[in-house]
C-alpha positions in Angstrom: -20.1 -14.9 -69.4 -19.4 -17.1 -66.3 -16.5 -14.9 -65.3 -14.7 -15.4 -68.6 -12.8 -12.4 -70.0 -14.7 -11.4 -73.2 -11.7 -9.7 -74.9 -8.0 -9.4 -74.3 -8.7 -5.7 -73.6 -11.9 -4.0 -72.6 -13.9 -1.1 -74.1 -13.7 1.8 -74.2 -10.6 1.9 -76.4 -9.1 5.1 -77.8 -9.0 4.7 -81.6 -5.9 5.3 -83.5 -6.0 8.7 -85.2 -4.6 10.4 -88.3 -2.8 13.6 -89.0 -3.5 15.7 -92.1 -1.0 15.5 -95.0 -0.9 17.5 -98.1 0.0 14.7 -100.5 -0.1 10.9 -100.7 3.2 9.7 -99.3 5.6 7.8 -101.6 7.6 4.7 -100.9 7.1 1.0 -100.4 6.1 1.2 -96.7 2.5 2.3 -97.0 -0.9 0.8 -97.1 -3.5 3.0 -98.8 -7.2 3.0 -98.2 -10.2 5.1 -99.1 -11.2 7.6 -96.4 -14.8 6.9 -95.5 -17.2 9.6 -94.4 -19.2 8.1 -91.6 -19.1 7.4 -87.9 -15.9 5.8 -86.6 -16.8 2.6 -84.8 -14.9 -0.1 -82.9 -16.8 -3.4 -82.8 -16.3 -5.7 -79.7 -17.9 -9.1 -80.3 -17.9 -12.2 -78.1 -20.6 -14.6 -79.0 -23.9 -12.9 -78.4 -22.3 -10.0 -76.7 -21.8 -7.1 -79.0 -20.5 -3.6 -78.2 -20.3 -0.8 -80.8 -18.1 2.1 -79.6 -17.9 5.5 -81.1 -14.8 7.6 -81.6 -15.6 9.6 -78.4 -15.9 6.3 -76.5 -19.7 6.2 -76.3 -21.9 3.2 -77.2 -23.6 3.3 -80.6 -25.7 0.0 -80.5 -29.1 1.7 -79.9 -28.7 4.0 -82.9 -27.9 1.2 -85.4 -30.0 -1.8 -84.3 -30.0 -3.2 -87.9 -26.3 -3.9 -87.7 -26.4 -6.2 -84.6 -27.6 -9.3 -86.5 -25.3 -8.9 -89.5 -22.3 -8.3 -87.3 -23.0 -11.5 -85.3 -23.5 -13.4 -88.5 -20.4 -12.3 -90.3 -17.7 -11.7 -87.6 -15.5 -14.2 -85.8 -17.0 -15.4 -82.5 -14.5 -13.3 -80.5 -12.9 -10.3 -82.0 -12.3 -6.5 -82.0 -12.5 -4.5 -85.2 -11.9 -0.9 -86.2 -13.9 0.6 -89.0 -16.7 3.0 -90.0 -20.5 2.9 -89.9 -21.8 4.5 -93.1 -25.2 4.9 -94.9 -25.4 5.0 -98.6 -28.3 6.7 -100.4 -28.6 6.7 -104.2 -25.2 5.2 -104.6 -23.3 7.8 -102.5 -22.5 8.2 -98.8 -25.2 10.1 -96.9 -23.8 11.7 -93.7 -27.0 13.5 -92.9 -28.8 10.2 -92.6 -26.2 9.2 -90.0 -26.7 12.4 -88.0 -30.4 12.0 -87.6 -29.9 8.5 -86.2 -28.7 10.1 -82.9 -32.2 10.4 -81.6 -33.7 9.7 -78.2 -36.8 7.9 -79.5 -36.2 4.2 -80.2 -39.3 4.2 -82.5 -37.8 6.9 -84.6 -34.4 5.1 -84.8 -36.2 1.9 -85.8 -38.1 3.7 -88.6 -34.9 5.3 -89.9 -33.1 2.0 -89.8 -35.7 0.5 -92.1 -35.8 3.5 -94.5 -32.0 3.9 -94.8 -30.1 0.9 -93.3 -26.5 1.3 -92.3 -23.4 -0.6 -93.3 -20.2 -1.3 -91.5 -16.8 -1.1 -93.3 -14.0 -2.8 -91.4 -10.4 -1.8 -91.9 -8.5 -3.2 -89.0 -8.5 -6.3 -86.8 -7.3 -5.5 -83.2 -8.1 -8.8 -81.4 -9.0 -12.3 -82.4 -10.0 -14.9 -79.8 -7.9 -14.3 -76.7 -5.0 -12.7 -78.8 -4.3 -9.0 -78.7 -3.2 -8.0 -82.2 -2.4 -4.4 -81.7 1.4 -4.9 -81.4 1.4 -6.6 -84.8 2.5 -4.6 -87.8 -0.3 -3.1 -90.0 0.7 -5.5 -92.8 0.1 -8.6 -90.7 -3.2 -7.2 -89.3 -4.4 -6.5 -92.8 -3.6 -10.1 -93.8 -5.6 -11.4 -90.8 -8.5 -9.1 -91.5 -8.8 -10.3 -95.1 -8.6 -13.9 -94.0 -11.1 -13.7 -91.1 -13.6 -11.6 -93.1 -13.1 -13.2 -96.5 -16.7 -14.3 -96.7 -18.6 -11.4 -95.1 -21.8 -10.3 -96.8 -23.5 -6.9 -97.0 -24.1 -4.8 -95.0 -20.7 -5.8 -93.6 -17.7 -5.0 -95.8 -13.9 -4.9 -95.8 -12.4 -1.6 -97.1 -10.3 -1.8 -100.3 -6.6 -1.4 -99.7 -3.5 -1.2 -101.9 0.2 -0.7 -101.8 0.1 0.9 -105.2 0.4 4.7 -104.9 -0.9 5.2 -108.4 -4.1 3.3 -107.6 -4.4 5.4 -104.4 -4.2 8.5 -106.5 -6.9 7.2 -108.8 -9.1 6.5 -105.8 -8.5 10.0 -104.5 -10.1 11.4 -107.6 -12.7 8.8 -108.6 -14.2 7.9 -105.2 -15.0 11.5 -104.3 -18.1 11.1 -106.5 -19.3 8.5 -104.1 -19.0 10.7 -101.1 -15.6 9.6 -99.8 -13.4 12.5 -98.8 -9.8 11.4 -99.5 -7.3 8.6 -98.9 -5.7 7.2 -95.7 -2.0 6.1 -95.6 -0.9 3.7 -92.9 2.7 2.6 -92.2 2.9 -1.1 -93.0 5.4 -1.8 -90.2 3.5 0.1 -87.4 1.4 -1.4 -84.7 -2.0 -0.1 -83.7 -1.5 3.0 -81.4 -4.6 4.0 -79.5 -5.0 7.7 -79.2 -1.9 8.5 -81.3 -1.9 10.2 -84.7 -0.1 7.4 -86.3 -1.8 7.4 -89.7 -2.1 10.0 -92.5 -5.2 11.4 -94.1 -5.0 13.2 -97.4 -8.2 15.2 -98.1 -9.4 17.3 -101.0 -8.6 21.0 -100.8 -10.5 23.5 -102.9 -11.5 27.2 -102.6 -14.8 28.9 -103.2 -16.0 32.6 -103.1 -18.8 33.0 -100.7 -21.2 35.7 -99.5 -20.8 36.6 -95.9 -24.4 36.8 -94.8 -23.9 37.0 -91.1 -21.8 36.1 -88.2 -21.8 34.7 -84.6 -20.2 36.1 -81.6 -17.4 34.1 -80.0 -18.1 32.4 -76.7 -17.6 34.9 -73.8 -16.8 37.6 -76.4 -20.2 39.0 -77.4 -19.9 42.4 -78.8 -16.1 42.2 -79.1 -15.0 38.9 -80.8 -16.4 37.3 -83.9 -16.8 33.5 -83.5 -17.7 32.5 -87.1 -18.7 33.8 -90.4 -21.9 32.5 -92.0 -21.4 31.7 -95.6 -23.9 31.7 -98.5 -24.1 30.7 -102.1 -26.7 31.5 -104.7 -28.6 28.8 -106.6 -29.7 29.1 -110.2 -33.0 30.7 -109.1 -31.2 33.5 -107.2 -31.9 32.2 -103.7 -29.1 32.6 -101.2 -28.5 29.3 -99.3 -26.6 29.1 -96.0 -23.8 26.6 -96.9 -21.5 26.6 -93.8 -19.2 28.5 -91.6 -15.7 29.8 -91.4 -14.5 29.8 -87.8 -10.7 29.2 -87.4 -9.5 32.6 -86.4 -6.9 33.8 -83.8 -8.2 35.9 -81.0 -6.7 39.1 -82.3 -8.3 38.4 -85.7 -11.7 37.9 -84.1 -11.5 41.4 -82.6 -10.5 42.9 -86.0 -13.4 41.1 -87.6 -15.8 42.6 -85.1 -14.7 46.1 -86.1 -14.6 45.4 -89.8 -18.1 44.0 -89.9 -19.7 46.5 -87.6 -20.8 48.9 -90.4 -22.5 46.1 -92.3 -24.8 45.4 -89.3 -26.7 48.7 -89.8 -30.1 48.0 -91.3 -28.9 44.5 -92.2 -32.3 42.8 -91.6 -34.1 45.0 -94.1 -34.4 42.9 -97.3 -32.0 40.3 -96.0 -32.6 36.9 -97.7 -32.4 35.2 -94.3 -34.5 37.8 -92.4 -37.2 35.4 -91.4 -34.6 33.0 -90.0 -33.0 35.9 -88.0 -36.4 36.8 -86.5 -37.1 33.1 -85.9 -33.8 32.8 -84.0 -34.1 36.0 -82.0 -37.7 35.1 -81.0 -36.2 32.2 -79.0 -36.6 29.3 -81.4 -32.9 29.2 -81.9 -30.3 31.1 -80.7 -24.8 30.4 -81.7 -22.4 29.2 -79.6 -19.8 29.0 -82.1 -19.5 25.8 -83.9 -21.3 25.1 -87.1 -24.4 25.8 -89.0 -27.2 23.4 -87.9 -29.0 20.9 -89.9 -32.7 21.1 -89.1 -34.4 17.7 -88.7 -38.1 17.4 -88.2 -38.5 21.2 -88.5 -39.2 23.6 -91.3 -37.7 27.0 -91.7 -40.2 29.9 -91.9 -39.8 30.1 -95.6 -41.5 26.7 -96.0 -38.4 24.7 -97.1 -38.3 21.4 -95.3 -35.0 20.1 -93.9 -33.2 23.3 -95.0 -30.0 24.3 -93.4 -30.7 27.5 -91.4 -28.3 29.7 -89.4 -30.2 29.8 -86.1 -32.0 26.5 -85.6 -31.8 24.2 -82.7 -31.3 20.5 -83.0 -30.6 17.5 -80.8 -26.9 18.4 -81.3 -27.0 21.8 -79.8 -30.0 21.8 -77.5 -29.6 24.5 -74.8 -26.9 26.4 -76.6 -27.1 30.0 -77.7 -27.6 29.7 -81.5 -28.3 33.4 -82.3 -26.5 35.1 -85.1 -26.1 38.6 -86.5 -27.2 39.4 -90.0 -25.0 41.5 -92.3 -25.9 43.5 -95.4 -25.1 41.3 -98.4 -22.0 43.2 -99.5 -18.9 41.2 -98.4 -17.4 38.3 -100.3 -14.6 36.1 -99.0 -12.6 33.2 -100.4 -12.5 30.0 -98.3 -10.8 26.7 -98.5 -12.9 23.6 -98.2 -12.5 19.8 -98.6 -15.8 18.7 -100.1 -19.5 19.2 -100.3 -22.2 17.2 -98.5 -25.2 17.8 -100.6 -25.7 21.6 -100.9 -23.3 22.6 -98.1 -19.7 22.3 -97.0 -19.2 19.1 -95.1 -16.8 20.6 -92.6 -15.9 24.1 -91.4 -14.0 26.1 -94.1 -10.8 28.1 -93.7 -10.6 31.8 -94.5 -8.2 32.6 -97.3 -8.8 36.3 -98.2 -11.4 39.0 -98.8 -12.6 39.5 -102.4 -13.6 43.2 -102.7 -13.3 42.7 -106.5 -16.2 40.3 -106.6 -19.9 41.1 -106.3 -22.0 38.8 -104.1 -24.2 37.9 -107.0 -21.4 36.0 -108.5 -21.0 33.7 -105.5 -23.0 30.8 -107.0 -23.0 27.0 -106.8 -21.9 26.7 -110.4 -18.3 27.8 -109.4 -17.9 24.5 -107.5 -16.2 21.5 -109.0 -18.7 18.7 -109.6 -17.5 15.2 -109.3 -19.0 12.4 -111.4 -20.9 9.9 -109.2 -19.2 6.6 -108.4 -21.4 3.9 -107.0 -20.6 2.8 -103.5 -21.4 -0.8 -104.6 -18.4 -0.7 -106.9 -16.2 0.2 -104.0 -17.7 -2.4 -101.6 -17.2 -5.0 -104.3 -13.5 -4.1 -104.9 
């Protein structure tokens, strides 16, 4: 770069964050946007120099090689953008396709990039040329973003935005069918505040009754503290699928759970629908630090189902961690709160609401869940 300063500030940059709100805020001082379900990404571009930064300040370039050309073709010569890398499959967002991109083999990444190419959705302009725009109000930054990216072409997009709360409420319900998980609200008068929770996110909140099929011990609390509950739902054929976890408990609650679930551990593997997975895990092929259920890529569970979510599998996300779990007799049902589904599972960890002793496990089926009509991503991109 011949000693030239490529940007008015250097990566890595802490992205501005959001705090959870229960409702879309009212008033004239807000800009509303769809909440995309992808990988947060800050784009630093200066001529041929391009840096894609993740939310946790790491480079993403090698995982999305197909974006380098389009970003250089569509963006201003020198700029910094905030936005999201997404992959759409069949007209809806496909978060799993993003997860499997984080792979050490460049050949594997290249193949996946051809099969399911990524897109970048821009929602903020932080620098243009030599000028640092972060101190400008959101309203002005949005005007500049729309001006500078007015002619971008797919796979580069500018997120829709509105000041109309009624339209934002419409987006909140309609866009979920496309895989988006809520609405963002940003103060029009505020500057960009790195690392601060200066925006609001309004996400869907629902409840479901789930089978408690097993649990994991809490880190450093094996035998005494429960880390997470493993949740299951039955499909139409009567198969129990592992759909996610419930893990947000206080320490004293974890101890009570250990005592409460202890009787259900006796003879739990006999006839357990996940018995093969439990044996697979205990045999050393998996093993759970508390966190989440693992999505298995490039492996098959012992029941022959490819790419099936299993409670004890290792992946590139948890390599070296203890992923073991304890099966429970299929007798307990709990109600959990969740935001939305990603395919056949909960997208994020759920929140425990209450036990349901009045409900038999057999009634914990997928058909209790609200189904949202598909809404094509192309319609959102074209807004």
